[in-house]
C-alpha positions as CSV (number, residue, x, y, z in Angstrom):
1,M,-6.1,-14.0,3.1
2,E,-7.8,-13.5,6.4
3,T,-10.6,-10.9,6.5
4,R,-12.9,-9.7,9.2
5,L,-15.7,-12.2,9.6
6,Q,-18.5,-9.7,9.4
7,K,-17.2,-8.5,6.0
8,L,-17.2,-12.0,4.7
9,L,-20.8,-12.5,5.8
10,T,-22.1,-9.5,3.8
11,G,-22.8,-11.8,0.9
12,I,-25.9,-13.0,2.9
13,C,-26.7,-10.1,5.2
14,S,-25.8,-6.6,6.1
15,R,-22.6,-6.0,8.1
16,R,-24.5,-4.8,11.1
17,K,-26.7,-7.9,11.1
18,A,-23.5,-10.1,10.7
19,E,-22.1,-8.4,13.8
20,E,-25.3,-9.2,15.7
21,Y,-25.1,-12.9,14.6
22,I,-21.5,-13.1,15.8
23,A,-22.2,-11.4,19.1
24,A,-25.1,-13.9,19.7
25,G,-22.8,-16.9,19.2
26,R,-24.6,-18.0,16.0
27,V,-21.5,-18.0,13.8
28,R,-18.8,-20.7,13.9
29,V,-15.5,-20.9,12.1
30,N,-14.2,-24.5,11.7
31,G,-16.6,-25.6,14.4
32,V,-15.6,-23.0,17.0
33,V,-17.9,-20.2,18.0
34,A,-16.5,-17.0,16.5
35,A,-15.6,-14.1,18.8
36,T,-16.4,-10.4,18.0
37,G,-13.6,-9.2,15.7
38,A,-12.7,-12.7,14.5
39,R,-11.1,-13.1,11.1
40,A,-11.3,-16.0,8.6
41,D,-9.9,-17.0,5.3
42,P,-12.7,-17.9,2.9
43,A,-10.4,-20.1,0.8
44,R,-9.4,-22.2,3.9
45,D,-12.0,-21.9,6.6
46,T,-15.5,-23.3,6.9
47,I,-18.0,-20.6,8.1
48,C,-21.4,-21.7,9.5
49,L,-24.4,-19.7,10.6
50,D,-26.8,-21.6,12.9
51,G,-25.0,-24.8,12.0
52,K,-25.4,-24.3,8.2
53,P,-22.4,-23.6,5.9
54,V,-22.7,-20.2,4.3
55,L,-21.1,-19.1,1.0
56,A,-18.7,-16.3,2.0
57,Q,-17.7,-13.7,-0.5
58,P,-14.9,-14.7,-2.8
59,A,-11.4,-13.8,-1.7
60,L,-10.8,-10.1,-2.4
61,L,-8.4,-9.1,-5.2
62,Y,-5.8,-6.4,-5.0
63,I,-3.8,-5.9,-8.2
64,M,-1.1,-3.5,-9.3
65,L,-0.8,-3.0,-13.1
66,H,1.7,-1.1,-15.1
67,K,-0.7,0.4,-17.6
68,P,0.7,1.0,-21.1
69,E,-0.3,3.9,-23.3
70,C,-3.2,3.4,-25.6
71,V,-5.2,1.3,-23.1
72,V,-8.5,2.4,-21.7
73,T,-9.1,2.4,-17.9
74,T,-12.6,0.9,-18.1
75,A,-14.1,-2.6,-18.0
76,H,-15.7,-2.1,-21.5
77,D,-15.1,0.3,-24.3
78,P,-17.8,1.2,-26.9
79,Q,-15.0,1.9,-29.4
80,N,-13.6,-1.6,-28.9
81,R,-10.2,-0.3,-27.7
82,K,-8.1,-2.5,-25.4
83,T,-9.0,-2.1,-21.8
84,V,-7.0,-2.6,-18.6
85,L,-9.0,-5.8,-17.9
86,D,-7.8,-7.2,-21.2
87,L,-4.3,-7.3,-19.6
88,L,-5.4,-9.5,-16.7
89,P,-6.2,-13.3,-16.9
90,P,-9.8,-14.1,-17.7
91,G,-12.2,-14.2,-14.7
92,N,-10.6,-11.4,-12.7
93,R,-13.7,-9.3,-12.2
94,C,-12.1,-6.4,-10.5
95,F,-12.5,-2.7,-11.1
96,P,-9.9,0.1,-11.5
97,V,-9.2,2.4,-8.5
98,G,-9.4,5.8,-10.1
99,R,-8.2,6.3,-13.7
100,L,-5.3,7.0,-16.0
101,D,-6.1,8.6,-19.3
102,Y,-5.6,6.8,-22.6
103,M,-2.1,8.1,-23.3
104,T,-0.8,8.0,-19.7
105,S,1.2,5.0,-18.5
106,G,2.1,3.8,-15.1
107,L,0.7,2.5,-11.8
108,L,-2.9,1.5,-11.8
109,L,-4.6,-0.4,-9.0
110,L,-7.6,-2.8,-9.5
111,T,-9.6,-4.4,-6.8
112,T,-12.8,-6.1,-5.7
113,D,-12.7,-4.3,-2.4
114,G,-14.9,-1.1,-2.3
115,D,-13.6,0.0,1.1
116,F,-10.0,-0.2,-0.2
117,A,-10.9,1.8,-3.3
118,H,-12.7,4.4,-1.2
119,R,-9.6,4.9,1.1
120,L,-7.4,5.7,-1.9
121,T,-9.8,7.9,-3.9
122,H,-11.9,9.9,-1.4
123,P,-10.7,13.5,-1.5
124,G,-10.8,13.7,2.3
125,H,-8.0,11.1,2.6
126,Q,-5.6,13.2,0.4
127,V,-3.6,10.2,-0.8
128,K,-0.6,11.5,-2.8
129,K,0.2,10.4,-6.3
130,D,3.6,10.8,-8.0
131,Y,4.1,11.3,-11.7
132,L,7.0,11.7,-14.1
133,A,6.2,14.0,-17.0
134,R,8.3,14.9,-20.0
135,I,7.2,18.4,-21.0
136,S,8.0,20.8,-23.8
137,G,10.7,23.3,-23.0
138,Q,12.0,24.3,-19.7
139,P,9.8,25.9,-17.0
140,G,11.3,28.9,-15.2
141,E,11.1,29.6,-11.5
142,A,8.0,31.7,-11.9
143,A,6.2,28.8,-13.7
144,L,7.3,26.3,-11.0
145,A,6.2,28.6,-8.2
146,A,2.8,29.0,-9.8
147,F,2.4,25.2,-10.1
148,R,3.3,24.8,-6.4
149,T,0.8,27.4,-5.2
150,G,-2.1,26.3,-7.4
151,L,-3.4,27.1,-10.9
152,F,-6.8,27.8,-12.3
153,I,-8.0,24.9,-14.5
154,D,-11.6,24.4,-15.5
155,G,-12.6,27.5,-13.5
156,R,-11.2,26.3,-10.2
157,R,-7.9,26.6,-8.5
158,T,-5.9,23.4,-7.9
159,A,-4.6,22.5,-4.5
160,P,-0.8,23.2,-4.0
161,C,1.3,20.5,-5.7
162,E,5.0,19.5,-5.6
163,I,7.1,19.8,-8.7
164,A,10.8,19.2,-9.2
165,L,12.9,19.7,-12.3
166,I,14.7,16.4,-13.0
167,K,16.1,17.1,-16.5
168,K,16.4,20.4,-18.3
169,A,15.5,21.5,-21.8
170,P,15.1,21.1,-24.7
171,N,12.4,18.8,-23.3
172,S,12.4,18.8,-19.6
173,V,11.5,16.0,-17.2
174,V,9.6,16.9,-14.0
175,R,8.5,14.9,-11.0
176,I,5.0,16.0,-9.8
177,T,3.2,15.0,-6.6
178,L,-0.5,15.9,-6.0
179,H,-3.4,14.5,-4.0
180,E,-6.3,15.7,-6.1
181,G,-7.8,13.5,-8.8
182,R,-9.4,15.9,-11.3
183,N,-9.8,14.9,-14.9
184,R,-6.4,15.1,-16.8
185,Q,-5.2,17.4,-14.1
186,V,-1.4,17.0,-14.6
187,R,-1.8,17.6,-18.3
188,K,-4.0,20.7,-17.8
189,M,-1.7,22.1,-15.2
190,C,1.4,21.7,-17.4
191,E,-0.5,23.4,-20.3
192,A,-1.5,26.2,-17.9
193,I,2.2,27.1,-17.3
194,G,3.0,26.9,-21.0
195,H,4.8,23.5,-21.1
196,P,2.5,20.8,-22.5
197,V,3.0,17.2,-21.6
198,L,4.8,15.0,-24.1
199,S,4.6,11.8,-22.1
200,L,3.3,11.0,-18.6
201,K,3.8,8.1,-16.2
202,R,2.4,7.6,-12.7
203,T,5.0,6.1,-10.4
204,A,3.3,5.9,-7.0
205,I,0.0,6.0,-5.1
206,G,0.5,6.7,-1.4
207,T,3.0,4.1,-0.1
208,L,2.7,1.9,-3.2
209,K,5.5,2.2,-5.7
210,L,5.5,1.0,-9.3
211,G,9.2,0.0,-9.0
212,D,10.5,-2.2,-11.8
213,L,7.2,-3.8,-12.8
214,P,7.4,-4.1,-16.6
215,K,4.9,-2.2,-18.7
216,G,1.8,-4.3,-19.4
217,Q,2.5,-6.6,-16.5
218,W,0.7,-7.0,-13.2
219,R,1.1,-8.5,-9.7
220,H,-0.9,-9.1,-6.6
221,L,-0.3,-6.7,-3.7
222,T,1.3,-8.2,-0.6
223,P,-0.7,-8.3,2.6
224,Q,1.6,-5.7,4.1
225,E,1.1,-3.3,1.1
226,I,-2.7,-3.6,1.6
227,L,-2.5,-2.9,5.3
228,L,-0.3,0.2,4.7
229,C,-2.7,1.8,2.2
């Protein structure tokens, strides 16, 4: 996949220095002097600085995983529990974008691109995340209204969230949309309105939808999906 040339050169210098090298005409791609803003594919193109081939960063990885329950969202677990990296082929040295707790299933992204992860997780970007939760009992209108305006959990009020009742009691199903990423936030909010979570699944992050990806399976994001994030 083509990537901006200065980003590919950050394996040997800073991004600012890479931009200076390109502007000075010292960088060539397949023998042609690279222009400012040029892009290259490290798997296909030969990149040279002052006539010498340089080792570009490996191609960046962008993976969507349908995380099952009872899997830890870390690279290593001191308790030797299965981690999300155990579900990927060996050699995929990517890192999770945010977290899903041990008993939560659904959409989890993994990448080697720190900028991509920052865009999706930084609070200032307010990327929405969708969940389906099966909860105990049926929340009334007052409970739903409180959920939408914000609840106090861990001593702080949550930002307003969206909640819709999909299936009614005895155990209801609700669709929840929020942009915060506080620890176990959906579970704590449901407990705060008196309807604890029985099962929880994340179905979307921003424009990315889990769709029909089977539980425990993964796929690469398409170039269009990456650009739209």
